[in-house]
C-alpha positions as CSV (number, residue, x, y, z in Angstrom):
1,M,-45.3,80.2,-19.6
2,A,-48.7,78.9,-20.6
3,P,-49.7,75.3,-19.8
4,D,-50.8,73.0,-22.5
5,P,-54.4,71.5,-22.3
6,N,-53.1,68.6,-20.1
7,G,-51.4,70.8,-17.6
8,S,-47.8,70.5,-18.6
9,P,-46.0,73.8,-19.4
10,V,-45.1,73.9,-23.1
11,G,-41.4,74.5,-23.6
12,T,-40.2,72.6,-20.6
13,D,-39.0,69.1,-20.4
14,P,-38.8,67.7,-16.9
15,E,-37.9,64.2,-18.1
16,P,-34.3,63.2,-17.9
17,G,-32.4,62.4,-21.0
18,A,-34.4,64.6,-23.3
19,G,-31.2,66.3,-24.5
20,A,-30.0,69.9,-24.5
21,R,-31.2,72.5,-27.0
22,P,-30.4,76.1,-27.6
23,A,-33.2,78.3,-26.3
24,A,-33.7,79.9,-29.8
25,E,-34.1,76.4,-31.3
26,W,-36.7,75.4,-28.8
27,A,-38.7,78.6,-29.4
28,G,-38.4,78.3,-33.2
29,A,-39.4,74.7,-33.3
30,G,-42.3,75.4,-30.9
31,A,-43.6,78.2,-33.1
32,A,-43.4,76.1,-36.2
33,S,-45.3,73.3,-34.6
34,S,-48.0,74.8,-32.4
35,N,-49.7,76.8,-35.2
36,A,-49.6,74.0,-37.8
37,P,-52.5,71.8,-38.6
38,A,-52.0,68.2,-37.3
39,G,-50.0,66.1,-39.7
40,R,-48.1,68.7,-41.6
41,A,-45.5,71.4,-40.9
42,A,-46.5,75.1,-40.4
43,P,-46.3,77.5,-43.3
44,L,-43.2,79.7,-43.3
45,A,-43.3,83.4,-42.6
46,P,-42.9,85.5,-45.7
47,S,-39.4,86.8,-44.9
48,R,-38.2,83.3,-43.9
49,A,-39.9,81.7,-46.9
50,G,-37.9,84.0,-49.2
51,R,-34.7,83.2,-47.4
52,V,-35.4,79.5,-47.7
53,A,-36.2,79.9,-51.4
54,V,-32.9,81.7,-52.0
55,L,-31.0,79.1,-50.2
56,F,-32.6,76.2,-52.1
57,A,-31.9,78.0,-55.4
58,A,-28.2,78.7,-54.4
59,L,-27.6,75.1,-53.3
60,T,-29.2,73.8,-56.5
61,V,-27.1,76.0,-58.7
62,A,-24.0,75.1,-56.7
63,L,-24.7,71.4,-57.1
64,V,-25.2,71.6,-60.8
65,A,-22.2,73.8,-61.3
66,L,-19.9,71.6,-59.2
67,L,-21.1,68.5,-61.0
68,I,-20.3,70.0,-64.5
69,L,-17.0,71.5,-63.3
70,S,-15.8,68.4,-61.4
71,V,-16.6,65.9,-64.2
72,G,-14.4,67.9,-66.6
73,L,-11.4,68.2,-64.3
74,G,-8.7,65.6,-64.0
75,Q,-5.6,64.3,-65.8
76,M,-7.7,64.6,-69.0
77,G,-9.2,68.1,-69.1
78,I,-12.7,68.5,-70.6
79,T,-14.3,71.9,-70.9
80,P,-17.7,72.6,-69.4
81,A,-19.2,73.2,-72.9
82,E,-17.9,69.7,-73.9
83,V,-19.4,68.2,-70.8
84,L,-22.8,69.8,-71.5
85,G,-22.6,68.6,-75.1
86,S,-21.9,65.1,-74.0
87,I,-24.8,65.1,-71.5
88,L,-27.2,66.5,-74.1
89,R,-26.1,63.9,-76.6
90,R,-27.0,61.2,-74.1
91,L,-30.5,62.8,-74.0
92,G,-30.7,62.8,-77.7
93,L,-30.1,66.5,-78.2
94,V,-27.2,67.5,-80.5
95,V,-26.8,71.2,-79.5
96,L,-23.2,71.6,-78.3
97,P,-20.1,69.9,-79.6
98,G,-19.0,66.9,-77.6
99,P,-15.5,66.1,-76.3
100,T,-12.8,66.0,-79.0
101,H,-10.4,63.6,-77.2
102,P,-11.1,60.0,-78.3
103,N,-11.1,58.7,-74.7
104,A,-13.0,61.6,-73.2
105,E,-16.4,60.0,-73.4
106,S,-15.1,56.9,-71.6
107,A,-13.5,59.0,-68.9
108,L,-16.7,61.0,-68.4
109,W,-19.2,58.2,-68.3
110,A,-17.3,55.2,-67.0
111,V,-15.0,56.8,-64.4
112,R,-16.0,60.3,-63.3
113,M,-19.8,60.5,-63.6
114,P,-20.6,57.5,-61.3
115,R,-18.0,58.7,-58.8
116,L,-19.6,62.2,-58.6
117,L,-23.1,60.9,-58.5
118,L,-22.2,58.6,-55.6
119,A,-20.5,61.5,-53.9
120,A,-23.7,63.6,-54.1
121,L,-25.8,60.7,-52.8
122,V,-23.5,59.9,-49.9
123,G,-23.3,63.6,-48.9
124,A,-27.1,63.8,-49.0
125,A,-27.5,60.6,-46.9
126,L,-25.0,61.6,-44.2
127,A,-26.4,65.2,-43.9
128,T,-30.0,63.9,-43.7
129,G,-28.9,61.3,-41.1
130,G,-27.3,64.1,-39.1
131,V,-30.5,66.2,-39.1
132,L,-32.6,63.2,-38.0
133,M,-30.2,62.3,-35.2
134,Q,-30.1,65.9,-33.9
135,G,-33.8,66.0,-34.0
136,V,-34.3,62.8,-32.1
137,F,-31.6,63.3,-29.5
138,G,-32.5,67.0,-29.1
139,N,-28.9,68.1,-29.4
140,P,-27.1,69.8,-32.4
141,L,-23.9,67.9,-31.6
142,A,-25.5,64.5,-32.4
143,E,-24.6,62.7,-35.7
144,P,-25.0,59.2,-37.1
145,G,-21.7,58.0,-35.7
146,V,-23.0,58.5,-32.2
147,I,-24.9,55.1,-32.3
148,G,-22.0,53.3,-33.9
149,V,-23.2,53.0,-37.5
150,S,-20.0,54.0,-39.1
151,S,-17.8,52.0,-36.8
152,G,-20.0,48.9,-37.2
153,A,-19.7,49.2,-41.0
154,A,-16.0,49.5,-40.7
155,V,-15.8,46.3,-38.6
156,G,-17.8,44.4,-41.3
157,A,-15.6,45.6,-44.1
158,C,-12.4,45.0,-42.3
159,T,-13.4,41.5,-41.3
160,V,-14.0,40.7,-45.0
161,I,-10.7,42.3,-46.0
162,V,-8.6,40.4,-43.4
163,L,-10.3,37.0,-43.7
164,G,-10.3,37.2,-47.5
165,L,-14.0,36.4,-47.8
166,N,-15.4,36.3,-51.3
167,T,-18.9,34.9,-50.9
168,L,-20.5,37.7,-53.0
169,G,-17.5,38.5,-55.1
170,T,-16.7,42.2,-55.2
171,W,-19.9,43.0,-53.3
172,T,-18.8,41.0,-50.2
173,A,-17.2,44.0,-48.4
174,V,-20.1,46.3,-49.3
175,A,-22.6,43.8,-47.9
176,A,-20.6,43.2,-44.8
177,A,-20.3,46.9,-44.1
178,F,-24.0,47.4,-44.5
179,I,-24.9,44.5,-42.2
180,G,-22.2,45.6,-39.7
181,G,-23.7,49.1,-39.4
182,L,-27.2,47.7,-38.8
183,I,-26.0,45.2,-36.2
184,T,-24.2,47.8,-34.1
185,T,-27.2,50.0,-34.3
186,A,-29.4,47.2,-33.1
187,V,-27.0,46.4,-30.3
188,A,-26.8,50.0,-29.1
189,Y,-30.5,50.5,-29.2
190,S,-31.5,47.2,-27.5
191,T,-28.9,47.8,-24.8
192,A,-30.2,51.3,-24.0
193,R,-33.9,50.3,-24.1
194,Q,-35.5,49.4,-20.8
195,E,-39.1,48.9,-19.8
196,G,-40.3,49.9,-23.3
197,R,-38.4,53.3,-23.2
198,T,-35.1,54.5,-24.3
199,E,-33.3,57.3,-22.5
200,V,-31.3,59.5,-24.9
201,V,-28.3,59.8,-22.5
202,T,-28.2,56.1,-22.1
203,L,-28.3,55.5,-25.8
204,V,-25.5,58.0,-26.4
205,L,-23.3,56.4,-23.7
206,T,-24.0,53.0,-25.2
207,G,-23.0,54.3,-28.6
208,V,-19.7,55.5,-27.1
209,A,-19.1,52.0,-25.7
210,V,-20.0,50.3,-29.1
211,N,-17.6,52.7,-30.9
212,A,-14.9,51.8,-28.5
213,V,-15.4,48.0,-28.9
214,A,-15.6,48.4,-32.7
215,G,-12.3,50.4,-32.6
216,A,-10.6,47.6,-30.6
217,I,-11.9,45.0,-33.1
218,I,-10.6,47.0,-36.0
219,A,-7.2,47.4,-34.3
220,F,-7.1,43.6,-33.7
221,L,-8.0,42.9,-37.4
222,T,-5.3,45.3,-38.5
223,F,-2.8,43.5,-36.4
224,L,-3.8,40.1,-37.9
225,G,-3.8,41.3,-41.5
226,D,-0.9,41.2,-43.9
227,T,0.6,44.4,-45.4
228,S,-1.9,44.5,-48.2
229,A,-4.9,44.1,-45.9
230,R,-3.6,46.7,-43.5
231,E,-3.2,49.2,-46.3
232,E,-6.7,48.5,-47.5
233,I,-8.1,48.8,-44.0
234,V,-6.4,52.2,-43.4
235,F,-7.5,53.5,-46.8
236,W,-11.1,52.3,-46.2
237,Q,-11.3,54.0,-42.8
238,L,-10.1,57.3,-44.3
239,G,-12.9,57.2,-46.8
240,S,-12.5,57.3,-50.6
241,L,-14.7,57.3,-53.7
242,N,-12.0,55.9,-55.9
243,G,-13.1,52.9,-58.0
244,T,-16.8,53.8,-58.0
245,R,-18.8,52.0,-60.7
246,W,-22.3,52.4,-62.1
247,E,-23.3,49.2,-60.2
248,H,-22.5,50.9,-56.9
249,V,-24.6,53.9,-57.8
250,L,-27.6,51.8,-59.0
251,V,-27.5,49.9,-55.6
252,A,-27.0,53.0,-53.4
253,A,-29.3,55.4,-55.2
254,P,-32.7,53.7,-54.5
255,V,-31.9,53.2,-50.8
256,I,-30.6,56.8,-50.3
257,V,-33.2,58.6,-52.4
258,L,-36.1,56.8,-50.7
259,G,-34.5,57.3,-47.3
260,V,-34.1,61.0,-47.8
261,A,-37.6,61.4,-49.2
262,A,-39.1,59.4,-46.3
263,A,-37.3,61.6,-43.8
264,G,-39.6,64.5,-44.8
265,L,-42.5,62.5,-43.3
266,F,-41.1,63.0,-39.8
267,A,-40.6,66.8,-40.1
268,R,-43.8,67.7,-38.2
269,R,-43.2,65.2,-35.4
270,L,-39.6,66.2,-35.0
271,D,-40.8,69.8,-34.6
272,L,-43.2,68.7,-31.9
273,L,-40.4,66.7,-30.1
274,A,-38.4,69.9,-30.0
275,L,-40.9,71.1,-27.3
276,G,-39.8,68.2,-25.1
277,E,-40.9,64.6,-24.6
278,R,-43.9,65.2,-22.4
279,P,-45.4,68.1,-24.4
280,A,-44.9,66.0,-27.6
281,R,-46.7,63.1,-26.1
282,H,-49.6,65.4,-25.1
283,L,-49.7,66.6,-28.7
284,G,-50.1,63.1,-30.0
285,V,-46.5,62.0,-30.8
286,D,-45.5,58.4,-30.0
287,V,-42.0,59.4,-28.9
288,E,-40.6,55.9,-28.5
289,R,-41.9,54.7,-31.8
290,L,-40.6,57.8,-33.5
291,R,-37.2,57.2,-32.1
292,I,-37.1,53.6,-33.2
293,V,-38.2,54.4,-36.8
294,V,-35.8,57.3,-37.1
295,I,-32.8,55.6,-35.7
296,V,-33.4,52.5,-38.0
297,G,-33.8,54.9,-40.9
298,V,-30.5,56.7,-40.0
299,A,-28.8,53.3,-39.7
300,V,-30.0,52.3,-43.2
301,L,-29.0,55.6,-44.8
302,T,-25.6,55.7,-43.2
303,S,-24.8,52.1,-43.8
304,A,-25.7,52.4,-47.5
305,A,-23.4,55.4,-47.7
306,V,-20.5,54.1,-45.7
307,A,-20.6,50.7,-47.4
308,F,-19.4,52.1,-50.7
309,C,-17.0,54.8,-49.7
310,G,-15.7,54.1,-46.2
311,V,-15.9,56.3,-43.2
312,I,-16.5,60.0,-44.0
313,A,-16.6,62.3,-40.9
314,F,-18.3,65.6,-40.1
315,V,-20.7,65.8,-43.0
316,G,-23.6,64.8,-40.8
317,L,-22.4,67.1,-38.1
318,V,-21.5,70.4,-39.7
319,V,-23.9,70.6,-42.6
320,P,-27.2,70.4,-40.5
321,H,-25.8,72.9,-38.0
322,L,-24.8,75.4,-40.7
323,I,-28.1,75.0,-42.6
324,R,-30.0,75.4,-39.3
325,M,-28.3,78.8,-38.8
326,L,-29.6,79.9,-42.2
327,V,-33.2,78.6,-42.3
328,G,-34.0,78.0,-38.7
329,P,-35.0,74.8,-36.8
330,G,-38.1,73.8,-38.7
331,H,-37.5,70.4,-40.2
332,A,-39.7,70.9,-43.3
333,A,-37.0,73.2,-44.7
334,L,-34.1,71.9,-42.8
335,L,-34.2,68.3,-44.1
336,P,-34.2,68.9,-47.8
337,A,-31.8,71.9,-47.5
338,S,-29.3,69.8,-45.5
339,A,-29.5,67.0,-48.1
340,L,-28.6,69.5,-50.9
341,G,-25.9,71.0,-48.7
342,G,-24.4,67.6,-47.9
343,A,-24.3,66.8,-51.6
344,V,-22.6,70.1,-52.4
345,L,-20.1,69.7,-49.6
346,L,-19.0,66.1,-50.6
347,L,-18.8,67.1,-54.3
348,A,-16.5,70.0,-53.3
349,A,-14.4,67.7,-51.1
350,D,-14.1,65.1,-53.9
351,L,-13.0,67.8,-56.3
352,A,-10.3,68.9,-53.9
353,A,-9.3,65.3,-53.3
354,R,-8.7,64.8,-57.0
355,T,-7.0,68.1,-57.8
356,V,-5.1,69.4,-54.8
357,V,-2.2,67.1,-55.3
358,P,-1.3,66.4,-58.9
359,Y,-1.6,62.7,-60.0
360,A,-2.9,61.7,-56.6
361,D,-6.3,60.9,-55.1
362,L,-6.5,62.0,-51.5
363,P,-8.8,60.2,-49.0
364,I,-12.0,62.2,-49.0
365,G,-12.7,61.4,-45.3
366,M,-9.4,63.0,-44.4
367,L,-10.3,66.2,-46.1
368,T,-13.8,66.5,-44.6
369,A,-12.3,65.9,-41.1
370,L,-9.5,68.3,-41.7
371,V,-11.9,71.1,-42.8
372,G,-14.9,70.1,-40.7
373,G,-13.2,69.8,-37.3
374,P,-11.9,73.4,-37.1
375,F,-15.0,74.8,-38.7
376,F,-17.2,73.0,-36.2
377,F,-15.1,74.5,-33.3
378,Y,-15.9,77.9,-34.8
379,L,-19.6,77.0,-34.9
380,I,-19.6,75.9,-31.3
381,R,-17.9,79.1,-30.1
382,R,-20.3,81.3,-32.2
383,T,-23.4,79.5,-30.9
384,R,-22.2,79.7,-27.3
385,R,-21.6,83.5,-27.7
386,G,-24.9,84.1,-29.3
387,A,-27.2,81.9,-27.2
388,G,-25.2,81.6,-24.0
389,G,-24.4,77.9,-24.5
390,W,-26.5,74.8,-24.4
391,S,-28.2,74.3,-21.1
């Protein structure tokens, strides 16, 4: 294996805590990074570029189709043509007939549309957070919950529910969840940091401890709460988009859109980090600073998502892994594709939550865990068979 200009063999990582990677992922990321001009990702090979273009087109079509289909399904059925007609009328184009039912417009724009838009935003945020965590930790099994963001947000929301706090009105629980997610991330990272550096293994173990403590606090709050508070805590922990309003979308959208867009700025450095910490440093990456910025960004993205809909599992774990199998490890394509994939997945899960059981709204987090858990077991077995496991 050829040494780099500073004498360290590229592709090895003698430093502890750098995380485990499939050999194919190391090679793919190294190839994408070593030939690229400094500051931007390498151009894709023609065959891979075509595959990426097809995937983006398919995900975009699926996203639009699911949005139009989902917004028309429910107790009051609205045809796709009527949905399109209503959307075009909002844009000032009278091309297709609008809904005929007198309450259809209200159901579309006051109830269903904000819910579906928030579902797409939350899915994109969680999937993007998963890609960033996997890139920083160097392990495809990492996801935002590793550092305790989701559990911290749950503690904040549950505290408000049990104590009956109403400082910010209906926004109190949302604000508490957002702050709780950021606090637990800060605690995990500051505990794992020593002498100006953070070992990945230490951070992961600290995250496990933070999650355990958060779980104990939630259990204690559940014990203290009355019947109504307990039901609300359980429902919040299962994840739900029920009751979403336009105000929620308008608050979450800027944070999530800017966060997902900013994630693309780290694609080149994450590709270099895939070579290992020492080679990445030799190639000009400030590894510690990159970790801090990315983890804070993931905390903001995840907190903004979880604050409005509760804990939704496996989106940040399964989606990036599946997209990586299709487009490879290069983050320039992986990040936006995962954002689209997360939006599609959560829209599909929300559609199932509203339609599987008549006149019932199932918790969306329960569905993602129910489907995502077995599917991820399958992905692990497939990867181990194909690459011989993670070393």
